[in-house]
C-alpha positions as CSV (number, residue, x, y, z in Angstrom):
1,M,-9.6,-15.7,-3.7
2,S,-7.4,-17.9,-1.0
3,V,-6.2,-15.9,2.0
4,V,-2.3,-15.8,2.6
5,L,-1.9,-14.5,6.2
6,S,-5.0,-14.1,8.9
7,I,-4.4,-12.3,12.1
8,K,-7.1,-12.9,15.0
9,N,-7.3,-10.6,17.6
10,V,-3.9,-10.1,17.7
11,A,-3.2,-7.6,21.1
12,K,0.3,-6.3,21.9
13,S,0.7,-4.0,24.8
14,Y,4.6,-2.2,26.1
15,G,3.5,-1.9,29.8
16,A,0.4,0.4,30.4
17,V,0.9,1.5,26.2
18,K,-1.7,-0.6,23.8
19,A,0.2,-1.0,20.9
20,L,-2.4,-3.4,19.5
21,N,-6.0,-3.8,20.3
22,G,-7.8,-7.2,19.0
23,V,-6.6,-6.4,15.7
24,S,-7.7,-8.7,13.1
25,F,-8.0,-9.2,9.1
26,D,-6.9,-11.5,5.7
27,V,-5.0,-10.4,3.3
28,P,-5.8,-11.9,0.1
29,Q,-3.6,-14.0,-2.5
30,G,-2.6,-12.1,-5.3
31,S,-2.8,-8.8,-3.5
32,V,-0.8,-5.6,-2.7
33,F,-1.9,-5.1,0.8
34,G,-1.4,-1.7,2.1
35,I,-1.2,-1.5,6.7
36,L,-1.7,2.3,7.4
37,G,-2.0,4.4,10.3
38,P,-0.3,7.4,11.8
39,N,3.0,7.2,13.9
40,G,2.8,4.7,17.0
41,S,-0.8,3.3,15.2
42,G,0.9,-0.3,15.6
43,K,1.9,-1.0,12.2
44,T,5.4,-2.1,12.6
45,T,4.6,-3.9,15.8
46,L,2.4,-5.5,13.8
47,L,4.9,-6.4,10.6
48,G,7.5,-7.7,13.7
49,I,4.6,-10.1,15.2
50,V,3.4,-12.2,12.3
51,M,7.0,-12.4,10.9
52,D,8.0,-13.8,14.2
53,V,10.0,-10.6,15.6
54,L,7.9,-10.0,18.4
55,K,5.1,-12.1,20.6
56,A,1.6,-11.0,20.8
57,N,0.0,-11.2,24.4
58,S,-2.4,-12.7,22.7
59,G,-4.7,-13.6,19.8
60,E,-2.8,-15.8,16.8
61,F,-1.7,-15.5,13.3
62,L,-2.1,-17.8,10.1
63,W,0.2,-18.3,7.2
64,F,-1.4,-20.4,4.5
65,G,-3.9,-21.7,6.9
66,Q,-1.4,-22.9,9.2
67,P,-0.4,-21.2,13.0
68,G,2.4,-19.1,12.4
69,G,6.3,-20.0,13.3
70,S,7.4,-23.0,11.4
71,P,10.6,-22.9,9.3
72,E,9.0,-23.9,6.4
73,Q,6.6,-21.6,6.2
74,R,9.5,-19.1,6.6
75,K,10.9,-20.0,3.2
76,K,7.8,-19.1,1.5
77,I,8.2,-15.3,3.3
78,G,10.6,-13.0,2.5
79,S,10.7,-9.8,4.5
80,L,12.4,-6.2,4.4
81,L,11.5,-4.9,8.1
82,E,14.7,-2.7,8.7
83,T,17.5,-0.8,7.1
84,P,19.5,-3.9,5.5
85,N,23.1,-4.3,6.4
86,F,25.3,-5.0,3.3
87,Y,29.0,-4.6,2.8
88,S,30.0,-0.9,1.0
89,Y,32.8,-2.3,-1.0
90,L,31.1,-5.6,-2.1
91,S,28.9,-6.0,-5.8
92,A,25.5,-7.3,-5.5
93,V,26.1,-10.4,-6.7
94,D,28.9,-11.3,-3.1
95,N,26.4,-9.6,-1.5
96,L,23.6,-11.5,-2.4
97,K,25.9,-14.4,-1.9
98,I,26.7,-14.1,1.7
99,T,22.8,-13.1,2.1
100,Q,22.0,-16.9,0.7
101,A,25.0,-18.5,3.3
102,I,23.2,-16.6,6.4
103,S,20.1,-17.6,5.5
104,G,20.2,-20.4,4.3
105,R,17.7,-19.5,1.0
106,G,17.7,-20.1,-2.6
107,N,20.9,-21.3,-4.7
108,K,24.0,-19.2,-6.9
109,K,21.7,-20.0,-9.6
110,E,19.0,-18.0,-8.3
111,I,20.9,-14.9,-8.0
112,D,21.3,-13.4,-11.6
113,E,17.3,-14.2,-12.1
114,V,16.5,-11.8,-8.5
115,L,18.5,-9.7,-10.1
116,K,17.2,-9.4,-13.0
117,K,13.5,-9.1,-11.3
118,V,15.1,-6.3,-9.4
119,N,16.6,-4.2,-12.3
120,L,19.9,-4.3,-11.1
121,H,21.3,-7.5,-13.4
122,Q,23.2,-4.7,-15.5
123,R,25.2,-3.3,-12.2
124,R,25.4,-6.9,-10.6
125,F,29.0,-6.3,-10.5
126,S,29.2,-2.5,-9.0
127,S,30.1,-2.2,-5.7
128,F,26.9,-1.3,-3.4
129,K,28.4,2.0,-2.5
130,S,28.0,3.3,-6.4
131,Y,23.9,2.4,-5.9
132,S,21.7,5.1,-6.0
133,L,19.1,4.9,-2.8
134,G,16.4,3.9,-5.1
135,M,18.8,0.9,-6.2
136,K,20.0,0.0,-2.7
137,Q,16.6,-0.6,-1.7
138,R,15.9,-2.8,-4.9
139,L,19.0,-4.4,-3.9
140,A,17.3,-5.1,-0.3
141,I,14.1,-6.9,-1.9
142,G,16.0,-8.3,-3.8
143,A,17.7,-10.2,-0.7
144,A,14.0,-10.9,0.4
145,L,13.3,-12.7,-3.1
146,L,15.8,-15.5,-2.5
147,G,14.6,-18.9,-2.1
148,S,11.6,-17.5,-4.7
149,P,8.8,-16.9,-1.6
150,K,5.5,-16.0,-2.3
151,V,5.0,-13.5,-0.1
152,L,7.0,-9.7,0.5
153,V,6.9,-8.2,4.1
154,L,7.9,-4.7,3.5
155,D,7.9,-2.1,6.2
156,E,8.0,1.5,4.9
157,P,9.8,0.2,1.7
158,T,10.1,3.9,-0.2
159,N,11.4,5.7,3.4
160,G,14.0,8.4,2.7
161,L,13.7,8.2,-1.0
162,D,14.1,10.3,-4.0
163,P,10.8,11.1,-6.4
164,V,12.9,8.9,-8.3
165,G,13.8,6.1,-6.0
166,I,10.1,6.4,-5.0
167,S,9.1,6.0,-8.6
168,E,11.8,2.7,-9.2
169,I,10.5,1.0,-5.8
170,R,6.7,1.3,-7.4
171,N,6.8,0.0,-10.1
172,L,8.7,-2.3,-8.9
173,I,5.9,-3.7,-6.2
174,L,3.8,-3.6,-9.3
175,E,6.1,-6.3,-11.5
176,L,6.3,-8.5,-7.9
177,K,2.5,-8.3,-8.2
178,D,2.5,-9.4,-11.6
179,Q,4.8,-12.0,-11.4
180,G,2.8,-13.6,-8.7
181,H,3.6,-12.3,-5.5
182,T,1.9,-11.2,-2.8
183,I,3.3,-8.4,-1.0
184,I,2.4,-6.8,2.6
185,M,3.7,-3.3,3.0
186,A,3.8,-0.8,6.0
187,S,3.5,2.9,4.9
188,H,2.6,6.5,5.5
189,L,3.4,7.9,2.1
190,L,-0.5,7.5,1.2
191,D,-0.2,8.6,-2.4
192,E,2.5,5.6,-3.2
193,V,-0.5,3.3,-1.5
194,E,-3.0,4.6,-3.3
195,K,-1.2,3.7,-6.5
196,V,-0.3,-0.1,-5.3
197,C,-1.9,-1.2,-3.2
198,T,-5.4,-3.2,-4.4
199,H,-6.5,-3.6,-0.8
200,A,-6.0,-1.8,3.1
201,A,-6.1,-1.8,6.6
202,I,-6.2,1.3,8.5
203,L,-4.9,1.6,12.2
204,K,-5.0,4.1,14.6
205,T,-3.9,3.6,18.1
206,G,-3.8,0.0,17.7
207,N,-7.2,0.2,16.9
208,L,-8.2,-1.3,13.2
209,I,-10.3,1.4,11.5
210,T,-11.5,0.1,8.6
211,I,-10.5,-2.4,6.2
212,G,-11.1,-3.8,2.5
213,N,-10.7,-3.1,-1.1
214,V,-9.1,0.1,-1.8
215,E,-11.4,1.2,-4.4
216,D,-14.1,0.3,-1.2
217,I,-12.2,2.4,1.1
218,L,-12.0,5.7,-1.4
219,M,-15.7,5.5,-2.6
220,D,-17.4,5.8,0.5
221,E,-19.3,8.7,-1.4
222,D,-19.9,9.7,-4.8
223,I,-17.9,12.8,-6.1
224,V,-18.6,14.3,-9.3
225,E,-17.0,17.2,-11.0
226,V,-18.2,19.1,-13.6
227,S,-18.2,22.2,-15.8
228,A,-19.4,24.9,-17.7
229,A,-19.2,28.4,-19.2
230,D,-21.1,29.9,-16.2
231,L,-19.4,28.1,-13.1
232,H,-22.1,30.3,-10.6
233,K,-25.2,29.5,-12.4
234,L,-24.1,25.4,-12.7
235,A,-23.5,25.6,-8.9
236,A,-26.8,27.4,-8.3
237,L,-28.8,25.1,-10.6
238,L,-27.0,21.2,-9.2
239,Q,-28.1,22.7,-5.5
240,N,-31.5,20.3,-6.3
241,I,-29.4,17.5,-7.2
242,S,-26.6,17.8,-3.9
243,S,-26.3,20.1,-0.2
244,V,-22.7,19.2,-0.7
245,I,-21.1,21.8,-3.7
246,T,-17.8,23.9,-4.1
247,I,-16.8,25.7,-6.9
248,D,-13.4,25.5,-7.8
249,E,-12.7,29.1,-10.1
250,K,-9.0,28.1,-10.9
251,A,-9.9,24.7,-12.0
252,G,-12.8,25.7,-13.7
253,T,-14.9,23.6,-12.0
254,V,-17.8,22.4,-9.6
255,Q,-18.0,19.5,-7.6
256,L,-21.1,17.7,-5.9
257,V,-20.6,15.4,-3.2
258,L,-23.1,12.6,-3.2
259,P,-24.4,9.6,-1.3
260,K,-22.1,6.3,-2.2
261,N,-24.0,5.0,-5.6
262,A,-26.3,7.9,-6.1
263,A,-24.9,9.5,-8.8
264,R,-27.0,9.4,-12.2
265,M,-24.6,11.4,-14.3
266,E,-27.3,10.8,-17.3
267,E,-29.9,12.4,-15.2
268,I,-27.4,15.4,-14.2
269,N,-26.7,16.3,-17.4
270,Q,-29.6,16.3,-18.7
271,H,-31.0,18.4,-15.8
272,C,-28.3,21.1,-16.7
273,F,-29.5,20.6,-20.0
274,N,-33.3,21.3,-19.9
275,N,-32.3,24.3,-17.6
276,G,-29.8,25.8,-20.3
277,V,-26.4,24.9,-19.5
278,V,-24.3,22.7,-21.5
279,L,-21.9,20.7,-19.4
280,T,-18.3,20.2,-20.8
281,Q,-17.0,18.1,-18.3
282,L,-18.9,15.7,-16.2
283,V,-16.8,13.2,-14.4
284,L,-17.3,10.9,-11.3
285,R,-14.2,11.3,-9.2
286,K,-13.2,8.8,-6.4
287,K,-12.1,10.8,-3.1
288,R,-7.8,10.9,-2.5
289,L,-7.3,8.1,0.0
290,E,-4.9,11.1,1.7
291,A,-8.6,12.7,2.3
292,R,-10.3,9.4,3.4
293,F,-7.3,8.8,5.6
294,F,-7.4,11.7,7.5
295,E,-11.4,11.4,7.9
296,L,-11.1,8.1,9.5
297,T,-8.5,8.8,11.5
298,N,-9.4,12.7,12.9
299,N,-6.1,13.3,12.0
């Protein structure tokens, strides 16, 4: 898989405060890449640097294998780094015409295509002030799509939205990925990242804590969920397999934790059956990103 963005030992300080401390990672083409971290971890600073809004103190970044910063590269990258400024009394079409005139990206024919991509074509002549928050954010992403960029860089794309708006942006990101875009997004909404991202990097106080495929980050250990008629008998039986066992009376399950790739589901089932316990549920669960995030950041 080819690399869209390569970040190499990027460091940035604000006086005595180190916002980034030698951060390095690659963003694969076609991925939805989440940059995660607590407040003050350096997420927004990192996006500002790769978009040439901020200058790093040291290190470098490459877009499409070339040093960052050229106008030609910028045409391949759409960005939404802050709250967009649209004219409230103008329609989506007219607002995008103004965005085009300022940025010099795309053409008038492209506006219809972009509005179809962000599911606003039917409301293209409605005034911006009549839009919901989710629609306004979709129009902002539409503005970033002008010029048919290969990559979208989004800083907190669901920030301030209600559940309906969050769902709209989530679905849009997945649709854009399926259409061939690479999406790099900073976010603090871990549940949303877990639903849309293929890869993630987790930062803490300017340091890279972990990076990789989201599934690999989550599956640092095997979590097996089992059920039977007698939960306490089941839990006692499973102590021969795992030393970390939790009974959830409300859910009617027993959860056991094993080292990564150590869960042998058939053996667990057979062990229970041989000892007179018939399982009604046997599932290998992945850890929630929220739990893994808190572990890694000690937060």
